[in-house]
C-alpha positions in Angstrom: -170.2 258.0 -181.7 -167.8 257.8 -183.9 -164.6 256.0 -184.0 -162.3 258.4 -183.3 -164.0 259.2 -180.0 -164.4 255.8 -178.6 -160.7 255.1 -179.6 -160.4 258.7 -177.2 -162.2 257.4 -174.9 -160.5 253.4 -175.0 -157.2 255.4 -174.9 -158.5 257.3 -171.7 -159.5 254.2 -169.9 -156.4 252.9 -170.3 -154.3 256.1 -169.2 -156.5 256.1 -166.0 -155.1 252.4 -165.7 -151.7 253.3 -165.9 -151.4 255.9 -163.9 -153.8 253.7 -161.3 -151.3 251.4 -160.3 -147.9 254.0 -158.1 -144.9 253.2 -160.3 -142.2 251.8 -157.7 -139.7 253.5 -155.8 -136.4 252.4 -155.7 -133.5 253.5 -153.3 -130.6 252.3 -154.3 -130.1 250.7 -157.4 -127.6 247.6 -157.7 -126.4 246.8 -161.2 -123.9 244.1 -161.4 -120.6 244.5 -162.5 -120.2 243.1 -165.7 -117.4 241.7 -166.7 -114.8 243.3 -170.0 -114.3 242.0 -173.3 -111.1 240.2 -172.7 -113.4 239.0 -169.2 -116.0 236.8 -171.9 -112.9 235.9 -174.5 -110.9 233.9 -172.0 -113.8 232.9 -170.9 -115.1 231.4 -173.9 -111.9 229.9 -175.3 -111.8 228.3 -172.1 -115.2 226.9 -171.9 -114.6 225.9 -175.9 -111.1 223.6 -174.7 -112.3 222.1 -171.7 -115.5 221.1 -174.2 -112.4 219.0 -176.7 -111.2 218.2 -173.5 -114.2 217.0 -171.8 -116.2 215.2 -174.7 -113.8 214.2 -177.5 -115.9 211.8 -180.0 -118.5 214.8 -180.2 -118.3 215.4 -183.9 -118.0 219.3 -186.1 -118.9 220.7 -189.3 -115.9 220.5 -190.5 -115.7 216.2 -189.9 -118.2 215.5 -191.8 
């Protein structure tokens, strides 16, 4: 048996194993609403301001 025959048999066994498991069926696909870029930017800037207020002793790279 050549190496290519062995690889073909292994591939076929792998495909049979994959095909033996039923593919999940979804009745409805629910994708949560995604925030807009403006919402993400506003949240990041709000978090940055909150970090400075909540932890005024934290050292940043520019303060060394």
